[in-house]
FIKELUM-585457 format. One record per residue: residue in three letters; chain; x, y, z of N, C-alpha, C in turn. Coordinates in nm, 3 decimals. Last residue first. Layout:
<pts>
(pt Ala,A,(X,Y,Z),(X,Y,Z),(X,Y,Z))
...
</pts>
This chain:
<pts>
(pt Unk,A,(-0.757,-1.223,-1.657),(-0.707,-1.347,-1.721),(-0.640,-1.321,-1.854))
(pt Unk,A,(-0.874,-0.993,-1.578),(-0.735,-1.016,-1.535),(-0.673,-1.136,-1.607))
(pt Unk,A,(-1.131,-1.015,-1.669),(-1.046,-0.909,-1.727),(-0.899,-0.931,-1.692))
(pt Unk,A,(-1.226,-1.224,-1.511),(-1.223,-1.238,-1.657),(-1.128,-1.136,-1.719))
(pt Unk,A,(-1.206,-1.107,-1.254),(-1.129,-1.227,-1.287),(-1.117,-1.247,-1.438))
(pt Unk,A,(-1.393,-0.899,-1.279),(-1.251,-0.868,-1.256),(-1.164,-0.987,-1.293))
(pt Unk,A,(-1.627,-1.049,-1.306),(-1.585,-0.958,-1.413),(-1.436,-0.927,-1.400))
(pt Unk,A,(-1.634,-1.180,-1.057),(-1.629,-1.258,-1.182),(-1.579,-1.172,-1.298))
(pt Unk,A,(-1.655,-0.961,-0.886),(-1.535,-1.044,-0.881),(-1.522,-1.128,-1.008))
(pt Unk,A,(-1.913,-0.876,-0.950),(-1.800,-0.787,-0.979),(-1.670,-0.867,-0.979))
(pt Unk,A,(-2.052,-1.093,-0.846),(-2.056,-1.068,-0.991),(-1.940,-0.976,-1.032))
(pt Unk,A,(-1.994,-1.052,-0.573),(-1.954,-1.175,-0.640),(-1.951,-1.159,-0.791))
(pt Unk,A,(-2.118,-0.808,-0.527),(-1.972,-0.816,-0.513),(-1.918,-0.942,-0.582))
(pt Unk,A,(-2.386,-0.892,-0.568),(-2.326,-0.787,-0.651),(-2.174,-0.795,-0.646))
(pt Unk,A,(-2.419,-1.080,-0.361),(-2.434,-1.121,-0.501),(-2.363,-1.021,-0.592))
(pt Unk,A,(-2.386,-0.910,-0.141),(-2.294,-1.022,-0.161),(-2.298,-1.070,-0.305))
(pt Unk,A,(-2.609,-0.748,-0.180),(-2.475,-0.689,-0.185),(-2.370,-0.797,-0.208))
(pt Unk,A,(-2.818,-0.932,-0.146),(-2.800,-0.865,-0.275),(-2.661,-0.805,-0.288))
(pt Unk,A,(-2.774,-1.000,0.125),(-2.769,-1.103,0.021),(-2.747,-1.041,-0.117))
(pt Unk,A,(-2.813,-0.754,0.257),(-2.682,-0.819,0.259),(-2.668,-0.925,0.150))
(pt Unk,A,(-3.007,-0.531,0.045),(-2.996,-0.636,0.145),(-2.855,-0.695,0.145))
(pt Unk,A,(-3.017,-0.188,0.020),(-2.967,-0.309,-0.044),(-2.946,-0.415,0.064))
(pt Unk,A,(-3.083,0.034,0.166),(-3.190,-0.031,0.091),(-3.146,-0.158,0.018))
(pt Unk,A,(-2.773,0.193,0.129),(-2.900,0.187,0.200),(-3.006,0.124,0.109))
(pt Unk,A,(-2.508,-0.021,0.007),(-2.587,0.103,0.007),(-2.719,0.084,0.081))
(pt Unk,A,(-2.282,-0.204,0.211),(-2.394,-0.207,0.117),(-2.468,-0.073,0.123))
(pt Unk,A,(-1.955,-0.069,0.245),(-2.079,-0.120,0.303),(-2.186,-0.119,0.196))
(pt Unk,A,(-1.640,-0.167,0.099),(-1.755,-0.077,0.115),(-1.870,-0.148,0.184))
(pt Unk,A,(-1.442,-0.340,0.038),(-1.441,-0.284,0.173),(-1.561,-0.193,0.201))
(pt Unk,A,(-1.490,-0.401,-0.228),(-1.494,-0.508,-0.129),(-1.499,-0.456,0.014))
(pt Unk,A,(-1.452,-0.148,-0.349),(-1.582,-0.214,-0.353),(-1.592,-0.319,-0.243))
(pt Unk,A,(-1.179,-0.108,-0.302),(-1.279,-0.013,-0.249),(-1.417,-0.077,-0.243))
(pt Unk,A,(-1.075,-0.323,-0.450),(-1.057,-0.320,-0.304),(-1.157,-0.225,-0.239))
(pt Unk,A,(-1.136,-0.238,-0.708),(-1.204,-0.356,-0.655),(-1.190,-0.362,-0.503))
(pt Unk,A,(-0.965,-0.014,-0.728),(-1.110,0.000,-0.747),(-1.185,-0.117,-0.685))
(pt Unk,A,(-0.714,-0.138,-0.687),(-0.763,-0.038,-0.593),(-0.914,-0.018,-0.605))
(pt Unk,A,(-0.701,-0.307,-0.911),(-0.695,-0.364,-0.777),(-0.748,-0.266,-0.673))
(pt Unk,A,(-0.701,-0.118,-1.115),(-0.814,-0.209,-1.103),(-0.818,-0.272,-0.964))
(pt Unk,A,(-0.449,0.006,-1.065),(-0.574,0.084,-1.062),(-0.699,-0.005,-1.046))
(pt Unk,A,(-0.266,-0.224,-1.086),(-0.290,-0.153,-0.960),(-0.419,-0.070,-0.960))
(pt Unk,A,(-0.391,-0.513,-1.258),(-0.320,-0.385,-1.261),(-0.357,-0.304,-1.136))
(pt Unk,A,(-0.386,-0.833,-1.092),(-0.458,-0.717,-1.146),(-0.367,-0.597,-1.159))
(pt Unk,A,(-0.296,-1.072,-0.982),(-0.247,-1.032,-1.112),(-0.318,-0.913,-1.174))
(pt Unk,A,(-0.348,-1.166,-0.730),(-0.454,-1.177,-0.830),(-0.412,-1.135,-0.969))
(pt Unk,A,(-0.116,-1.113,-0.591),(-0.164,-1.251,-0.596),(-0.268,-1.270,-0.705))
(pt Unk,A,(-0.084,-0.835,-0.656),(0.027,-0.929,-0.665),(-0.019,-1.075,-0.672))
(pt Unk,A,(-0.347,-0.711,-0.648),(-0.247,-0.680,-0.750),(-0.145,-0.792,-0.765))
(pt Unk,A,(-0.477,-0.819,-0.430),(-0.541,-0.828,-0.561),(-0.441,-0.802,-0.673))
(pt Unk,A,(-0.291,-0.747,-0.233),(-0.323,-0.888,-0.257),(-0.383,-0.906,-0.396))
(pt Unk,A,(-0.308,-0.468,-0.251),(-0.182,-0.536,-0.280),(-0.204,-0.684,-0.308))
(pt Unk,A,(-0.573,-0.421,-0.169),(-0.531,-0.383,-0.305),(-0.401,-0.455,-0.343))
(pt Unk,A,(-0.557,-0.512,0.098),(-0.648,-0.577,0.003),(-0.606,-0.546,-0.141))
(pt Unk,A,(-0.369,-0.329,0.204),(-0.343,-0.473,0.206),(-0.429,-0.545,0.103))
(pt Unk,A,(-0.499,-0.084,0.165),(-0.369,-0.108,0.102),(-0.337,-0.258,0.096))
(pt Unk,A,(-0.731,-0.125,0.327),(-0.741,-0.099,0.184),(-0.611,-0.132,0.113))
(pt Unk,A,(-0.615,-0.155,0.579),(-0.696,-0.264,0.523),(-0.709,-0.249,0.372))
(pt Unk,A,(-0.497,0.098,0.607),(-0.413,-0.021,0.604),(-0.488,-0.140,0.543))
(pt Unk,A,(-0.728,0.259,0.614),(-0.626,0.282,0.511),(-0.537,0.158,0.495))
(pt Unk,A,(-0.849,0.165,0.845),(-0.917,0.148,0.716),(-0.819,0.163,0.600))
(pt Unk,A,(-0.652,0.249,1.031),(-0.688,0.107,1.019),(-0.755,0.079,0.886))
(pt Unk,A,(-0.663,0.525,0.994),(-0.539,0.453,0.962),(-0.565,0.304,0.947))
(pt Unk,A,(-0.923,0.573,1.092),(-0.890,0.601,0.952),(-0.765,0.525,0.909))
(pt Unk,A,(-0.887,0.502,1.360),(-0.985,0.430,1.278),(-0.955,0.450,1.130))
(pt Unk,A,(-0.699,0.698,1.434),(-0.664,0.556,1.439),(-0.759,0.473,1.353))
(pt Unk,A,(-0.856,0.930,1.403),(-0.734,0.913,1.325),(-0.695,0.766,1.320))
(pt Unk,A,(-1.055,0.886,1.593),(-1.092,0.900,1.452),(-0.971,0.879,1.362))
(pt Unk,A,(-0.892,0.881,1.827),(-0.976,0.766,1.790),(-1.013,0.771,1.642))
(pt Unk,A,(-0.767,1.139,1.833),(-0.690,1.015,1.817),(-0.774,0.897,1.771))
(pt Unk,A,(-0.838,1.398,1.870),(-0.899,1.328,1.757),(-0.835,1.192,1.732))
(pt Unk,A,(-0.683,1.481,2.078),(-0.829,1.496,2.092),(-0.904,1.420,1.983))
(pt Unk,A,(-0.430,1.444,1.967),(-0.475,1.357,2.078),(-0.626,1.364,2.096))
(pt Unk,A,(-0.432,1.653,1.781),(-0.421,1.514,1.736),(-0.470,1.419,1.844))
(pt Unk,A,(-0.443,1.871,1.957),(-0.551,1.850,1.860),(-0.551,1.706,1.809))
(pt Unk,A,(-0.200,1.841,2.092),(-0.326,1.835,2.167),(-0.443,1.808,2.073))
(pt Unk,A,(-0.026,1.876,1.874),(-0.025,1.751,1.950),(-0.156,1.735,2.027))
(pt Unk,A,(-0.072,2.141,1.787),(-0.105,2.026,1.702),(-0.117,1.897,1.781))
(pt Unk,A,(0.021,2.346,1.940),(-0.118,2.308,1.956),(-0.158,2.185,1.877))
(pt Unk,A,(0.254,2.466,1.702),(0.208,2.461,1.841),(0.059,2.427,1.845))
(pt Unk,A,(0.307,2.261,1.406),(0.290,2.387,1.479),(0.238,2.365,1.621))
(pt Unk,A,(0.551,1.998,1.358),(0.413,2.046,1.363),(0.403,2.176,1.442))
(pt Unk,A,(0.799,1.896,1.381),(0.770,1.968,1.257),(0.630,2.029,1.256))
(pt Unk,A,(0.807,1.741,1.606),(0.869,1.874,1.614),(0.842,1.958,1.489))
(pt Unk,A,(0.716,1.491,1.538),(0.619,1.587,1.592),(0.675,1.728,1.601))
(pt Unk,A,(0.812,1.262,1.400),(0.862,1.397,1.370),(0.766,1.506,1.417))
(pt Unk,A,(0.518,1.079,1.443),(0.656,1.076,1.396),(0.697,1.217,1.355))
(pt Unk,A,(0.312,0.975,1.692),(0.338,1.088,1.603),(0.487,1.086,1.571))
(pt Unk,A,(0.100,0.692,1.736),(0.226,0.762,1.758),(0.242,0.871,1.654))
(pt Unk,A,(-0.146,0.511,1.896),(-0.122,0.614,1.796),(0.007,0.687,1.831))
(pt Unk,A,(-0.103,0.166,1.963),(-0.103,0.303,2.013),(-0.073,0.400,1.900))
(pt Unk,A,(-0.065,-0.094,1.882),(-0.199,-0.053,1.922),(-0.211,0.090,1.972))
(pt Unk,A,(0.200,-0.092,1.800),(0.160,-0.173,1.915),(0.026,-0.126,1.972))
(pt Unk,A,(0.134,0.195,1.638),(0.247,0.112,1.679),(0.208,0.041,1.807))
(pt Unk,A,(0.007,0.370,1.376),(-0.033,0.284,1.487),(0.086,0.193,1.515))
(pt Unk,A,(0.107,0.708,1.301),(0.103,0.564,1.274),(0.051,0.493,1.398))
(pt Unk,A,(0.162,1.014,1.134),(0.100,0.942,1.245),(0.092,0.796,1.203))
(pt Unk,A,(0.420,1.253,1.056),(0.330,1.143,1.023),(0.268,1.090,1.151))
(pt Unk,A,(0.560,1.547,0.895),(0.544,1.457,1.009),(0.452,1.342,0.964))
(pt Unk,A,(0.556,1.727,0.689),(0.674,1.642,0.704),(0.671,1.552,0.825))
(pt Unk,A,(0.328,1.862,0.640),(0.428,1.933,0.719),(0.553,1.848,0.745))
(pt Unk,A,(0.169,1.674,0.514),(0.216,1.790,0.436),(0.326,1.867,0.508))
(pt Unk,A,(0.101,1.511,0.729),(0.198,1.463,0.631),(0.253,1.576,0.545))
(pt Unk,A,(-0.088,1.676,0.855),(0.030,1.629,0.929),(0.139,1.589,0.830))
(pt Unk,A,(-0.278,1.702,0.651),(-0.206,1.821,0.701),(-0.079,1.782,0.777))
(pt Unk,A,(-0.363,1.434,0.631),(-0.304,1.503,0.516),(-0.223,1.625,0.560))
(pt Unk,A,(-0.475,1.398,0.884),(-0.357,1.320,0.844),(-0.287,1.386,0.726))
(pt Unk,A,(-0.693,1.576,0.864),(-0.592,1.591,0.970),(-0.463,1.521,0.929))
(pt Unk,A,(-0.834,1.464,0.651),(-0.779,1.599,0.638),(-0.670,1.623,0.743))
(pt Unk,A,(-0.910,1.220,0.762),(-0.828,1.222,0.641),(-0.761,1.358,0.622))
(pt Unk,A,(-1.071,1.303,0.978),(-0.944,1.236,1.003),(-0.853,1.239,0.881))
(pt Unk,A,(-1.231,1.597,1.031),(-1.214,1.494,0.930),(-1.075,1.433,0.945))
(pt Unk,A,(-1.367,1.662,1.359),(-1.274,1.690,1.251),(-1.265,1.570,1.156))
(pt Unk,A,(-1.690,1.728,1.472),(-1.580,1.633,1.465),(-1.495,1.663,1.342))
</pts>
């Protein structure tokens, strides 16, 4: 399976883009891509769409933390990554929730 982040990076490096529009993966400026790209993108559409969804969730969470929470952007991005991460193997959901809560307390103190 191809790496969706790498696929998207290559698409964007060539001046094209992919986006989710009305629940459908669309390719913007597809004429800028080399032959065979469209078929490759379609074959990996589910992975690309999932990545774009995660990317959008991250950007939204980081923006909320930055603008509503008053955090500097780098801190907002770090905390957004933590909040969107899954608990490491061997860590119970209760422990992960506690850990994220403690991290939130630290972030709130630093932002104040």
